[in-house]
N, C-alpha and C positions, 0 to 999 in steps of 0.2 A: 504492500500501500504504497501511496506516496502523501506525505502531510507537509505544511507549510508551520513553522513558528513564529510569532513575530517577537519583535524587540525595541526597545528606545533605539533611537536613531544613536551609532558609534560603539553598540559593543555586539555588532553583530559576529564579528570573528571570536569572540568567548562565548558565546552561544554556539557557533558551530563546533568549536571542542568541547564546552559541556556536554551538547545531544552526542558527538561523536564516542564522547566516554562511556555516556550511558548506552552505547550501543548500538546507534543509529549509524546508516548507511546511507551513501552516494547524501554527502555533506555537501551541499552548494549554498553560498552566501547570496543573498539578495537586499536588497536596500530594505532596511528597516526588518531583517528578519532572516531565516533559514529555510532551504526545501532540504526534505531527508525522507529516506524510506527505511519501511521497517514492516513488520508486524504488527497488528492491532496493540499488542503488548508494549510495543514503543510507545505507540503517541501514549497511551495510560501510563508508562512510566516517565515520558519529558512532561505531563501535567502535574504529575506528582511532585519530582523530581526537581525539573527544572527551577533555578534557583533567578535565572536571566529574561526567561521569556515572557510576554503578556500574555500571548494565546497560544492555542495548539490547532491549526485548521484541517480539515480533511478536505480538500477538492474533490468535488465531483462531478463540474461541468468548466468546458471553456470553447468560448465561440465568438465568432464576431457579429456585433449588431450595431445598427443605428439609431433604427424609430424604437419608439413603445411597443408596435408589434411587432417587432426584431426579438426583442425583449421579453414578452410575453408568450411567445413560440418558444424561444431558446428557454427557457423555464417549465415549461411544459412537457420538455424532451427528457427530463428527469424523472425517473421512475418515483415517486413522493413517498407512495406508500411503504416502498424498500426504507423508509428514515422515519416515518413519522404516521401516527392513526389520528383518525379524524376526533378522538377526544380528547387528544393531546393542544398545548398551545403552542406557540412559535410568535416570535420577533426577528424582524429583517433588518439587517443594518446594510444601511447601502450609500457605496460612496463613488464618485466620478459623475463623468456626464461624458453625454455626444452631443450634436449640433439640436438635434431633438430630442433628448433629454437631458435637460437642464436645471432640474431640483431634484436634488436627493429623496424627497417625501415624496413626490410623484414617482421615482424610481421604484422606491420601497414597498409605495403601493401597488405598482405592477406586478411586482415578484410575487409579494403577497394574494395577490388576487390570481396567479397565474395556479400558484399552488393548490390553495381553498378551493379553485375552480375543478381542477383534475380529481382533486378528494373526493368534493362532491359528487361530480360524476360517477365517481367509482362506486361510491357509499353511500350516498344518498345523505351524508353530515359532511362537517365541514370544523375543522379547527379553528378555536379560537386564538384571539391575540393579546398577548400579555407584554407588555412594553420592559416590565421591571424583572419578573420572575417565568420564563417562560418555559417550556419544559426543551424547548431547543431552539436555538438561535442559528438564524441561517446570514451569510457576508456574501453581501453580492458587490463586485467592485467593476468599472469599467476603466480602461484606459486605452487610450489610442485605437480606442472602436474594438477592442475586445474583452469580451466580459466572463471574468472567474466567480465560480459562486462555489462557496464552502460551508460544511457543516462546522461550527464552533464546538469542538469537543472541553474545550475549557470551560465553555461557559461564562460567567466574571470573569473579569481580568485576573490571569493568575498572581500579580503582585499583590492580590489580597488575599495576605496570608491567614486572617482571623484573629489575628493577637493584639494590632492595633484597633485600639474604639478610640484612642484618645490621640491627639497631635498637636505640637507647636505652631509659632507663625507659618515656619514654610519648609513641611517636612518631606523628607527623601521618598519618593516609592520605595518600595520594600526590595524592588528588582533591580532600583538604579544602585541602592546601595550595597545589597550583594557581587553588581558589578564593579565597582569602587574598590570595594573587601580584594577582590580577585584581582583587580588588574592591578592592588597593591604587594599582592603575592601569599595572603591570607585563603587558605587556613596554612600550607605549605611551610611558610615562615614561623608556622607556633613550634615546629619540631626544633629548633634552634632558639627563637625566642619567643616563649609561650606567655607572652603579656599582649592585651588587646585594650588600648586605653583612647577613648573618645571625651576631651576635654569641652566641649560643648553640646552635648549628648542630646538635647532637647528631650523628644519624647523616647529617644533609646533605640531606633532602629537599627542604627551602624552596629552596636553592641549587641541585639536580639541577633539580627543575621549572621554576625560571627561567632557568636555562642551556637546557634544553629547548624554553620559550618562545619567548626570545629568538634561538635557533638555528633556530626552524620543523621543529623536531625531533618527529614524530609520537609522541603517549605509548603506542600501541599497538605501537610497530615492534620492540620485544624480545619481545613475548609469543609463545611457542611455539604456541599454539594458541588458537581464539576458537569458541564456541559450535556456530556454523553451521558449518563446516568438513568436518563428517560427515552435516548435514541433507541430505535427496534434493535439495532444490530449491537446492542450493547452485551458485553460477555460478562454479566455478575459475578460467576466464578474467577474468572481470571483477575478481575479487578479485587476481590477480596484476598487473594492471593499475593498481589501486590501490595498491599493494604499491611496484611499481616508482616508480611518482610520488612519496611518501614519502620512499624512498628517496635519489630524486634532489635531490627539495628538502631533507633532510638533508645532501648534501652541500654544495647552493648555502649553506644558511644557516652551516654551519660555516666555509666557507671565509670568506665574508663577516662573519664574528660580531668585535663590535668592543667587546661592554659585558666590565668587568670583574666578577668574580666573587670574593667574599672572604667566608671563614669564620672562626670562632675559638670557641672550648671551653675550659673550665678543664680538663676530662677529656681528657688528652692521649690516650686510648683514642681515645675517640670521632672524632678527629680522622683515626686510621687506618681507623675504619669507615667515616666521611664520603668518602675518596679510594678507598676498595674499594669503594664502593658507585659513585660518579663514574665510575668507570674500567668497571665494568659498563655502566653509561650511554653510555659515547665521549664523556664530558666532564672527565676527570680532568685534561686539559690546560687545560683553561679554568676551573680554580678554585684557589683559592691559599685554605690554611687556614694558623691559628698558634695556639698556647696563649695564652690569656688572659683573666684576670679579668672579671667589668662594669665594676670599680671602678678597673680599670688599661686600660681600652680606649681606645682612639684610633681615629680616621677613618684608612681603610687607605690613602686616597690623597687627591691636591686635588679632583678633580672629585667633584661633588655625583651623589648617586644614592638608594635605595629603601634605608632600614634597616627591617629586618621580622623579625623574630622571635615565639617562640612560649615564653616563660618559663615555669618550675613554677609551679604553681599548686594542686597538690591537698596532701595528708598526705602522701603517699606520698614526697614530694622533699621536705619540707619544712616549716615549722610555718610561721602565717599573721606571726608577729612577722618573723623571717628574710628572709620574702618579703617582705614590708615593706620592708625593707632592700634587696633584690635591687630591687625597683622603683622604690624612691628613687634608688639606683644607676644605675638605666638612664635615669630623666628628669635627673638632673643631667649625664651623660657627653650623652646628646642635648644638652642646652642649652649645655654648655661644646666638645664637638669637631663637630658634627653639624649647624653652623646652613648653610642652603641646601638642606639634604634634606626630604625625606619620608617618614617615619616610621609604621610599624605595627605594634602588639603584639597578640598575640592571647592572650587567658585563660579559663580557666573562671571565672574568681574576679575579676568586676567590679571590686568593693572596691577593689583591690590596685590598680588602675590610678589610683584616686585620688592613692595615694602618687607617683605618675612626677610629678605637679605639672605639668603640659601642658595646655594649652586645646586639646580635639579639634576637629579638621573635622568627621569623622563617624563613627559609629558603628554598624557592623551585629551584627546576631543570627544567629548558625550554632551548629550543635550539632558537637561534637566527639564523636564517639558518641553516649552517653545524656548528655553533660554541656552543658548548655546554657549555650553561651559567648559572647562580646564579642570583636569588631576593632572597635581604636579606632584612627583614623588621625588624624598630625598633621602640619602643616608647620612646619619651622623655620625661622627667619627668620636671616638671614646676623649680624644683629647679637647673638646670644644665644652666638656663640661667644666662649668666655674670652679677653679681649687677654693677650699675651706679658706677663708680669710681673704679670698681675692675681691676687690670690690665690685656690688652688682653695678651692672650697665643701666639699672631702671633710672628714672627721672630723676633728681634732687638727690641723689647718691653720688655723683659726679662732680669733677670740676666743669664749671660752664665753659663750652666754646664761647670765641672770639664775639661770635655775632650775639648770641646768648646774654652773655655779660654787658652787653652793649643795650639791649634791652632792657635788660634789668635794670640796668642804671636809668635809662627815662622811666620806669615804674617807679624806682627808691624818689627820684625828683619831683614826679606828679606827684605823688602820694603826699611827702614832705609841704608841698603849695596848698592842698586840700585839706591838710591835717587840723590848721586852727579852727578853718568854716565847718567843716564836719561836725567836731567836736561841741563848737558852741551850739550848733542848732540841732544835735544829737541825731545826725544823720547815719543810720544805718547800712542804706543802699546811693551807692554812686557811683560813678563812670570814672574809672585811674588812668584809661587810657583809651584813644578813640585813631588808631590810625596815624599816629603823630608822625613814624616814620614810614615813607613809601613801602618798605621791603618787607614791615610787620603790618599786613592790612589785615587787624581786627579791632574789635573793641572789648574792651577789657571792664567789668559791672562787679563789685564788691558787695556782696550782702550777706552783712555782719562776719561769720567767718567762713565765707564760701565765697569762691570768686566763678563768674559767669563767663567765658570765652566766646563771643561770636566772631567766626572765621568769614570776612566777604569773599562771596566767590571770587576766583580766579578768572580770568579771560581763559579761553581753552589754548592760545598760545604757551602759555605756562608751562613747562616742566612739572607734570605732577610730581614725580619722586624730589625733586628740589623745590617747590612749595610745601612740601609735606616737610620736609629737613626744617624747613624755617617756622614752621610750625611747631616741632618739637622743642625748636631753641623757644620756643614764647612758652611752653609750658613746663620745659624746665627751668625757667626763670621765673614766672610767677610764684612757684612757692618759695622759694630763697629769698626774692623783694618783698612780697607782701605777707611773710611768715605763717602761710598757710599750709595745712597738711596738703600732698601733693593729689590725695584724695579725693578732696573736696573742691577743687579745680573740674568744671564743668566745660564739656568742648559741645559748641552747634555751629553750623553751616548757615550764614545769612544770606537766604536769595527771596526773591518773588514768590507768592503764595499763591494759589487760585483755590476757586468752591471753595468746599469744607475743609482742605488744606490748612485753611486757617483757623479751626477749631477743634480739629483734631486732636487728639492726645498721640502721641509721637513714644510714647516707652509705655510698660505692663506696670508700673511701680506705682504708688501714690505719695510720692516722697515731698512733703509739706513742711516748712519752719515758719516761725515766725520773726518778724522783723519790725522795728517800730521808726516813725515820721512824722516829726513835730507831733509829738504826744498820739499817734495814731496809729492802731494793731493793724497787721497785715500778712496773710498767707502767701508766701509764694511757693514757688517748685520750678528749679534749674532744670531738671529733668525731662518731664514728661510731656511739656506741648512745648509747642512752637516760641512764645514769649514765657517771661516769666509770672504774670500775675500784675507786673507793679511797672508801668513807663515810668522811667527813672527821669526822664527831662521834663514831664509833665509837673516836676515837685513844686515849682513856685505856684504855678495855676490852681495846683489844689490847697496851698497856703493860704494863697490870695480867696480861695473857697470857703474856705474854713473862717478866714477871720471877718467874713464879709455877710454869712450865711445867720446871722442869730435873729431867730424869729419869722423866718423866711420861708416859703415853700418851693423847695429845690427841687428841680427835674435835669435828670443825669442820661444823653440821647448815647448811643452806643457804649453804653455803660462799663464795657467790658466786666473785670471784677470788680465794679463799683468803687473804686478806690477814694473817688471826688465827692460819692455821697458818704464813705465814712468823716473825708474829712468836714463835710457841711453838719454831719448829724453834731459830730466833737466841738464845733462850731457855734454849736444851740439853734440848726433850723429847725423850724417848726415841724415839716416833714419833708421827707425826700421819695422820688419816685425813680428808679431805673429801669431804664429800658433796654433791653437788646436782644438780638435773635438766638444767640446761642445757650441752649438747657444748662450746659455746663458750665459756662461762665455764669450765669444765673447762680448757680447751687452755689458757686466760689463766693460770690458777691454777697449771698445773703448769709455765710459763714464770717465773709470777712466783715460783714456790719455786725452781727450775733457777736465776734470776741470785742467789740467796742462797747457792748451795750444797745443794742439797736435793735432789739428784734420787737418790738409793739406794731399797733396796727398804723400807727404815723410815717411807716416806712414800707413802701408797694415796690414790687418789683414785677415787671411786664416782659415776656416774653413775645416779642414781634420784630417784624419788619420795619426798623425805625421810620422809613417814609410811608409806611402802609400806615403805620401807628398815628404817626400827626397827621395826616390826611384824613382821619376819622375824627380828630381831636377840632371842637371849634372856642370853648372859653378861654379868654385868659384866665389862667389859674395857678401862675408860675412869677416868683420873684426874680429868682436866679436858677438862670438854666447854662447848663455846660454841657456842648456837644463836640466830639473828637470823632468824626466816623472815618472810615479806613481810606485812605489812598485810593484804593479801586477793589472792587467786589463783585465776583459772578457766584456767590455761592447759590446753588439749587433752591434752597432755602428762600432766597429773595425775588421779588416779582421782577425785578428787573435788573442788568447788571448796574453796578454804584460808579462815578467815576468823579472823585471829589470836584475837579477843575469845571467839570462840563457841570454837575448838579449844584456846587454850592449853593447858586443863587436860589434853588428853589427850596433848598433844607433849610435857609436861614429864611426866606420867608414864610413857609412852615412852621416854624419853630416859633418865628415873630408871632403869629396868631396865637400864642398860650403865652406870651410875655406881657405880664401886666405894665400901666402906665409907665410907671416911676423902675421898671426893674432894668434890668441887663442879661445880658446873651453873650457868653464867653465862648467865639469859636475859634478853634484849634484843627490844625491837621497837619501832618508829615510829609507832603509833599514837596519835596524841596526847590520845585518849580512853580510853585502856585502864587496866583496873583489872582486878586482878589478885584471883583468886578464890582467897582465902586459906581458906576454910571447905572448900572439894573437894580443899584441895592440904593438908590438917591433918599429913599424917604425914610432912611435909617439914619443915625447920626454914630461914625464908626470910628472906632480909635484902634491903630496899631500899637499892639504892649507887647510886640514879641520879644523886643529887648529885654523887657522888666521881667519876663519868663525862662529867661534864659540863667542857669545856675553856672558858680564857677566852676564845676566838672564838666559843663559843655562848651563853655567859652571858646574852644576850637574850633567848635564846631554848630555856630551860631544859626545853620540852616534848619537844624535840625527838626524846626516846628515852625509855623507861624501863626500867631495867636492875637484875636481882636475882641473887643468888647465893642456889643452892639448894643444901643438903646433907642428907643421912640425918640426924633424931633418932638422937642419942647415947643 
């Protein structure tokens, strides 16, 4: 019999070797698959034992087609009663097209009709359709006018082993994990180096697949069903004998198991997921896990082994500069701790591996879903282990480079100039550096005993590794110059955000702490959001609101975390109303107000698109209004795109309708090229107070915002 096994792109040759080792004959490589021959037992064995295949197909028809009638006639040439009974259900998977058949749903419908009509004509009954859990899956594919039809013997994709019910943010498919291990030389490597370690194990897929390979456990042993089990030509006795053989091999393999399997992750919750998945896989007693960051990682035991990991590489999980540091930390740790080991790093962003700083033995190209990815293999020689007493290469533990020292000197100078001002005003959040030196394009903000570093996105013409090295100098200098713990320095890359990116969490933790400003308390978070919860440049405006709020009704539009509302409350406002589109920020706002003692009915929070809300209001109900719209927003939650330059006239007019006759609107925004349209706003008395709203820590960057007081003409 002839069969086809499909697989992810890039592992076809591995699959061919695997099938040959399982006894397959006439093995031949195909794009994203392998053709092979053998008796039925060979197909069953491939379904049960292949760690790399997605599906095992039995071709039953190959012919030329062009039109829908050609397709229908071709399908009817198959004797479908040899494969299924009318009482069974089926599902059709159709891919490809011709000039006449240009829709996959239409093609699948034609295939289904041809099968159903034939069986109904013979038996008077017809099979049903079950797309989710059919008795038989049929694959039809057209390419270059040639139709290939196959019975899917595997059923659900073979990568679904049955042990992983929980996963992390970007999990590897199980067969891709097995392919990475195979490329890295596992499990043959375990004869001399019987340790497997993944320092960022996530849901544990690499660890579990590695344990199964070393224990000779069939990857299909946990599956509830295969596609062939309801197929009419299924040999149940043969299948049972193969399962019994696999079970005995599993018992023998676990009894003889001598490999040590270790995992680590900085997210303790993912370790629980790893152990739960390992328990379902029957190998939880073989895997040890612990919580650890890459920067604090040490080799898990004295023996040598295989270090293998799939670190993050996409924007979902981190910005490129932060990830550069992660990969550099990986390289430093490998050099210092893992001499004598083999290492494998799999990434969808090969440029990041340049930061590892190790010479590769081999590089393999594989696809992780749609992502063109690379597997980098390294040999770590014993003399790379850091000797006892040798200085660590971690930032802060070695002498600063010349460029880092230059940056540190500038930080010290700036801090000295700000010390008197910040102490007199009890300021715990302030900017200490903002791209003062062209080579160091970062902003550095202090939040009590934490430091928040924002890297301005470099032009594409700048060499990424050189830019990264300069950023490394920045992060090395900050702890020494500012006297903070290196682990309390948080890096983000600043770039324009669009849509819901402006409001989404960027991390998984909830790492809040509290700072004070002019007697107000604020919750800030440097890790989990694009911004920290406190716009430092608006400090003088907030203080002005605090000094003028006594006895007034205050409205805060685009309120963010309602820091201005807190200042108004502390200043004695009669009431505050805070409006924002984001439920996340409004919850944050409520907590900010609550920790300052403002949780009563006088303080209101409204979740709404501010423009929509303003258009619905008519009554002048406020004495003091603060409006700080974003420069640009195209969030799906908005009724329209907001552009502050284009839309500021309408925003101001709408807000002024709500302002009492003797009140004041403070209008601010952060668009550096902003120009207020005085002519269109001629009905109002406008005073540019920008210069008064720039504190000493932003004097170098006076265009950080524009600010205006707007009143009714008397």
